[in-house]
C-alpha positions in Angstrom: 140.5 -113.9 149.1 141.0 -116.3 152.0 144.6 -115.1 152.3 143.4 -111.5 152.8 140.9 -112.2 155.7 142.2 -111.6 159.2 141.5 -115.0 160.8 141.1 -115.8 164.4 144.5 -115.4 166.1 144.4 -118.9 167.8 143.1 -122.2 166.7 141.7 -122.8 163.1 139.4 -120.6 161.3 136.6 -122.2 159.3 135.6 -120.0 156.2 132.2 -120.6 154.6 131.6 -119.0 151.2 128.0 -118.6 150.1 127.6 -118.4 146.3 124.1 -117.3 146.4 122.7 -113.7 146.7 120.5 -114.8 149.7 121.2 -116.0 153.2 121.9 -119.7 153.5 121.8 -122.0 156.4 123.2 -125.5 155.7 124.7 -128.5 157.6 128.3 -129.2 156.5 130.9 -131.9 157.4 134.4 -130.7 158.0 137.4 -133.0 158.0 138.7 -132.4 161.5 137.6 -133.0 165.1 137.4 -129.8 167.2 136.9 -129.5 171.0 134.5 -126.6 170.5 133.2 -124.1 167.7 132.2 -120.5 168.1 131.0 -117.9 165.6 132.7 -114.5 165.2 130.8 -113.0 168.1 132.1 -115.7 170.4 128.9 -117.5 170.8 129.0 -121.3 171.0 128.0 -123.3 167.9 126.6 -126.8 168.3 128.2 -129.7 166.4 128.4 -133.4 166.4 130.9 -136.1 165.5 130.0 -138.5 162.8 131.8 -141.5 161.3 133.3 -141.5 157.8 133.9 -144.4 155.5 137.8 -144.2 156.3 139.2 -147.4 157.9 142.3 -146.7 159.9 143.7 -144.6 162.7 143.1 -141.1 161.3 140.2 -139.2 159.7 137.6 -141.8 160.7 135.3 -139.1 162.0 134.3 -135.6 160.9 132.6 -132.8 162.6 129.0 -132.0 161.5 127.9 -128.4 162.1 124.9 -126.1 160.9 126.4 -122.8 159.5 125.0 -119.7 158.3 126.5 -117.4 155.7 125.4 -114.0 154.4 124.2 -113.3 150.8 127.0 -113.8 148.2 129.6 -113.6 150.9 131.4 -115.5 153.6 131.3 -116.1 157.3 134.0 -117.3 159.7 133.9 -119.9 162.6 136.5 -120.5 165.2 137.5 -124.2 165.7 139.6 -124.8 168.9 142.0 -127.6 169.6 141.3 -129.6 166.2 142.8 -133.1 165.7 142.7 -135.7 162.9 141.6 -138.6 165.2 139.7 -139.4 168.3 141.0 -140.9 171.6 140.4 -144.7 171.7 137.6 -144.3 174.3 135.8 -141.7 172.1 136.3 -143.8 169.0 134.6 -146.8 170.6 131.6 -144.9 171.7 131.0 -143.4 168.3 131.3 -146.5 166.1 128.2 -147.5 164.0 125.4 -148.4 166.3 123.3 -151.4 165.7 119.7 -150.8 166.3 116.3 -152.5 166.1 114.5 -149.2 165.9 113.0 -148.5 162.5 111.7 -145.1 163.3 113.9 -142.0 163.7 113.2 -138.3 164.2 114.9 -135.0 164.1 113.5 -131.4 164.2 110.0 -131.3 162.8 110.0 -134.6 161.0 110.2 -138.3 161.5 110.9 -141.3 159.2 109.9 -144.9 159.3 111.7 -147.8 157.6 109.7 -150.9 156.8 111.5 -153.8 158.6 110.6 -156.4 155.9 111.1 -154.5 152.7 113.4 -151.7 153.7 111.2 -149.1 152.0 111.1 -145.6 153.6 107.3 -145.7 154.3 106.8 -142.6 156.3 108.0 -139.0 156.1 105.8 -137.2 158.7 105.6 -133.7 160.2 105.4 -134.3 163.9 104.0 -130.9 164.6 100.8 -131.0 162.3 100.7 -134.8 161.5 100.9 -134.4 157.7 102.3 -137.3 155.8 104.2 -136.9 152.6 104.9 -140.5 151.6 102.5 -143.2 150.3 102.2 -146.8 151.5 105.0 -148.0 149.2 107.4 -145.4 150.3 110.8 -144.8 148.8 112.6 -147.9 147.4 114.9 -148.7 144.5 113.6 -150.9 141.5 115.3 -152.8 138.8 113.3 -152.6 135.5 113.7 -154.7 132.5 114.8 -152.6 129.5 115.1 -154.3 126.1 115.1 -150.9 124.2 118.1 -149.8 122.1 120.9 -147.6 123.2 118.7 -144.4 122.8 115.3 -145.9 123.7 114.0 -145.1 120.3 110.2 -145.2 119.9 109.7 -145.5 123.7 107.8 -142.8 125.7 107.9 -144.8 129.0 109.7 -147.8 130.6 107.0 -150.6 131.0 109.3 -153.6 131.6 109.0 -155.9 134.6 109.6 -153.8 137.7 111.4 -155.7 140.5 111.9 -154.2 143.9 115.4 -154.6 145.4 115.5 -156.5 148.6 116.5 -155.3 152.0 119.8 -156.4 153.4 120.4 -154.3 156.5 119.5 -151.0 158.0 121.2 -149.4 161.0 121.7 -146.0 162.6 124.9 -144.2 161.7 124.8 -141.3 164.1 122.4 -139.2 166.1 123.2 -135.9 167.8 122.2 -132.2 168.2 122.6 -131.6 164.5 121.1 -134.6 162.7 120.1 -138.2 162.8 121.4 -140.5 160.1 120.4 -144.0 159.0 121.8 -146.3 156.4 119.7 -148.8 154.4 121.3 -151.4 152.0 119.4 -153.1 149.3 120.4 -156.2 147.1 119.5 -156.9 143.5 120.4 -159.8 141.3 123.9 -158.4 140.6 123.9 -154.9 142.1 123.7 -153.1 145.4 122.2 -149.8 146.5 123.2 -148.1 149.8 120.8 -145.3 150.9 121.8 -142.8 153.5 119.0 -140.8 155.1 119.6 -137.6 157.1 117.0 -135.6 159.1 118.1 -132.4 160.7 117.3 -130.7 164.0 117.1 -127.1 162.4 116.3 -127.8 158.7 112.9 -129.1 157.4 114.0 -131.6 154.7 115.2 -135.2 154.2 118.6 -135.7 152.4 119.2 -138.9 150.6 122.7 -140.1 149.5 122.3 -143.0 147.0 125.4 -145.1 146.3 124.9 -147.6 143.6 127.2 -150.6 142.7 125.7 -151.5 139.3 126.4 -154.7 137.3 123.2 -155.3 135.3 122.5 -155.9 131.6 119.6 -154.6 129.7 118.1 -153.2 132.8 117.6 -149.8 134.3 117.5 -148.5 137.8 114.8 -146.3 139.3 114.3 -144.8 142.6 110.6 -144.8 143.2 109.0 -142.2 145.6 105.4 -143.0 146.4 103.3 -140.1 147.6 99.8 -139.7 149.1 99.0 -137.2 146.3 97.0 -139.5 143.9 93.9 -137.8 142.4 92.9 -135.7 139.5 93.6 -132.5 141.5 97.2 -133.4 141.9 99.8 -131.5 139.8 103.3 -132.6 138.7 105.7 -130.1 137.4 109.4 -129.9 137.0 112.2 -127.3 136.2 113.1 -126.3 132.6 115.7 -123.7 131.7 114.8 -120.4 133.4 111.4 -121.7 134.4 109.1 -124.5 135.1 106.5 -126.7 133.3 103.5 -128.9 134.2 103.9 -132.5 133.2 101.2 -135.1 132.6 101.0 -137.9 135.1 100.7 -140.8 132.6 104.0 -142.7 133.3 105.8 -141.1 130.3 109.5 -140.1 130.8 110.3 -136.4 130.9 113.5 -134.4 131.6 113.2 -132.8 135.1 116.4 -131.0 135.5 117.2 -130.1 139.1 113.7 -130.3 140.8 110.3 -132.0 140.5 107.3 -131.3 142.5 104.1 -133.3 143.0 101.2 -132.2 145.1 97.8 -130.6 145.4 96.7 -127.2 144.1 96.6 -125.8 147.6 100.4 -126.1 147.8 100.7 -129.2 150.0 103.1 -131.4 148.3 106.6 -132.8 148.1 109.6 -131.2 146.3 112.3 -133.6 145.1 115.7 -132.0 144.2 118.4 -134.0 142.5 122.0 -133.6 141.4 121.6 -135.1 138.0 119.2 -137.8 136.7 118.2 -139.1 133.3 114.5 -138.4 133.6 111.4 -139.1 135.6 107.9 -140.1 135.3 104.8 -139.8 137.6 101.8 -142.1 137.7 99.3 -143.0 140.4 100.9 -140.7 143.0 104.4 -142.2 142.5 107.4 -140.3 141.3 109.9 -142.6 139.3 113.4 -141.2 139.0 115.5 -143.1 136.3 119.0 -143.2 137.5 120.9 -145.7 135.4 120.7 -147.8 132.2 122.6 -150.7 130.8 121.6 -151.2 127.1 123.5 -152.9 124.4 126.3 -150.6 123.1 125.5 -149.0 119.6 122.2 -150.9 119.2 119.8 -149.2 116.9 116.3 -150.4 116.3 114.7 -152.0 114.3 117.8 -154.2 114.2 118.0 -156.9 116.7 121.0 -158.3 118.5 122.4 -161.6 117.2 121.6 -164.4 119.6 124.9 -166.3 118.7 127.2 -163.3 119.6 127.9 -161.8 122.9 127.3 -157.9 122.7 129.0 -155.0 124.4 127.0 -153.2 127.0 126.7 -149.7 128.0 126.4 -151.0 131.6 127.6 -147.9 133.4 129.1 -150.5 135.6 130.8 -149.8 138.9 130.0 -147.2 141.6 127.8 -144.2 141.2 126.4 -141.7 143.6 123.1 -139.7 143.4 122.0 -137.0 145.8 118.5 -136.1 146.5 116.6 -133.6 148.9 113.0 -134.1 149.8 111.4 -130.9 151.0 107.8 -131.2 152.2 105.5 -128.3 151.3 102.7 -127.1 153.3 104.2 -127.2 156.7 104.9 -124.3 159.1 108.2 -123.3 157.3 107.7 -124.6 153.8 108.1 -122.3 150.9 105.8 -121.6 148.0 107.7 -120.2 145.1 111.4 -120.8 146.1 111.8 -124.2 144.3 114.6 -122.7 142.0 116.5 -121.3 145.0 116.2 -124.5 146.9 117.5 -126.5 143.9 120.4 -124.1 143.3 121.4 -124.2 146.9 121.5 -128.0 146.9 123.5 -128.2 143.6 125.8 -125.3 144.3 127.0 -125.9 147.8 128.7 -123.6 150.2 132.5 -123.7 149.8 134.4 -124.5 153.0 138.1 -123.9 153.8 140.2 -124.4 156.9 142.5 -121.5 157.2 145.6 -121.0 159.3 146.4 -117.9 161.5 147.3 -114.8 159.5 146.5 -111.1 159.2 144.6 -109.4 156.4 142.6 -106.3 155.5 139.1 -108.1 155.2 136.8 -108.7 158.1 135.6 -112.1 159.4 132.3 -111.8 157.4 131.2 -109.9 154.5 128.4 -109.7 151.8 128.9 -108.5 148.2 125.5 -108.8 146.6 121.9 -109.5 147.6 118.6 -110.0 145.9 115.9 -109.1 148.4 112.2 -109.7 148.0 110.3 -112.4 146.1 112.2 -115.7 146.4 111.3 -116.6 142.8 113.9 -114.0 141.5 117.2 -115.7 140.8 120.5 -114.2 139.7 122.0 -116.4 137.0 125.1 -114.3 136.1 127.4 -111.8 137.5 130.3 -111.0 135.2 132.5 -108.1 133.8 130.8 -106.3 130.9 132.2 -107.0 127.4 133.5 -103.3 127.3 135.1 -103.8 130.8 133.5 -100.7 132.1 131.2 -102.2 134.7 129.4 -105.4 135.8 126.5 -107.4 134.2 124.0 -109.0 136.4 121.2 -111.2 134.9 118.1 -111.9 136.9 115.1 -114.2 135.9 111.7 -115.1 137.5 111.5 -118.8 138.1 107.9 -119.6 139.3 105.7 -118.1 136.7 104.4 -115.1 138.8 105.1 -111.4 138.6 107.8 -110.6 141.2 109.4 -107.6 142.9 112.6 -107.2 144.6 115.5 -105.1 145.5 119.0 -105.7 143.9 121.8 -104.7 146.4 125.3 -104.4 145.0 127.0 -104.1 148.3 130.5 -103.7 147.0 129.5 -100.3 145.5 126.9 -99.4 148.1 124.0 -99.1 145.6 120.6 -100.7 145.2 117.7 -100.8 142.6 114.0 -101.7 142.9 113.2 -104.3 140.2 110.0 -105.8 138.8 109.9 -108.8 136.6 107.0 -110.5 134.6 106.5 -114.3 134.8 109.5 -116.2 133.5 111.2 -112.9 132.4 115.0 -112.7 132.0 116.3 -109.3 132.6 119.9 -107.9 132.3 121.2 -105.1 134.5 124.4 -103.1 133.9 126.2 -101.9 136.9 128.5 -98.9 136.0 131.9 -98.5 137.6 131.9 -94.8 137.0 128.4 -93.5 137.8 127.8 -96.2 140.3 124.3 -96.8 139.0 122.3 -99.9 138.0 120.6 -99.6 134.5 118.4 -102.0 132.5 120.1 -103.3 129.3 119.5 -106.0 126.7 121.4 -109.2 126.2 123.9 -107.3 124.1 124.5 -105.2 127.2 123.1 -102.2 125.3 121.1 -99.6 127.4 117.3 -100.3 127.2 115.1 -97.5 125.7 113.2 -95.8 128.6 
């Protein structure tokens, strides 16, 4: 598709593809350093230069920019005078900055790092003063785990829980797009590097967790302590095509892409992940289980022989986990868009740097849009089995009746839809009649 787009006729064209049928605004890093960026109308777009992990003369920095893309479509941005490295003077001014400040702020939120423990002890809305972290904050813990390979007969991990110790914290960058800090923790044999990013235009905290793991018969948990600790607090998480309430008793449950803990009035904290084992909630704390290192092929009730050294499923080496914490109950917080937020985090915008060329497609376009209640999510767009049209599957994700309008822009047609709580509905888009009809999972027309 990119080869068919008429790009900007000077400089470099940044193409941003949005895979979701709703408008998306995200911050992205691009592997080049431009002099300036404009959108397709010629308006300037703010960006900042941030360091990478590269050590050398080139690609030591990238440009971070906040981009917007239309529903299930693409947008183009113009990058002028791009280069792969900075001048020596610029490079010196953008190196990692040592700082004694443990409080940082961007947009509507601020964070505080405990200078003794390294725990992220505050995530606060600076507009209304609401706090979304408890006194213990966010901190990695190593937990003793003597269970077998599959944790048979266990509902929860109750081994000794040891907090990892602070090594360093420092500011990575700060500019018109974001403020980023790095916190490093040390365990007995392992290391956790936590990157925190707050954004000027986006109301959430991104956590990038890099783990260098070399433990035996232990597990790693990222514990998020919240102020939501009473009987009226709910904990719920995603299940396939829906959500479910979970008991706050410390037992482990699968959480899929998102987990939410908060009060019935909607004030709470949404935690999105890109893939964790499971999680538990107890006394206001959400514990995300990241890694385990049990004995290989150990099956209870057998016990390991003390005179032989066993093999371990240590999952050793380096791992990375991504999280997004979205406070709920502020000025721009959502109520029933958890599924969309999780999809947007796990299925990122696709970015391509394109050279100068002609083409029949415009600089931006949208092909499909699902307007209305944000709990409506498109899970599938595919050709029909009979190859005479398209099949679109929509489900309701929050447990509430929802209404919306399905726009198929590439055919210029729309349909008003209504779906019951957690309902999955299939629609057939005809090539010949240019109509949208309800059908069943076998793609047979529903009886009206």
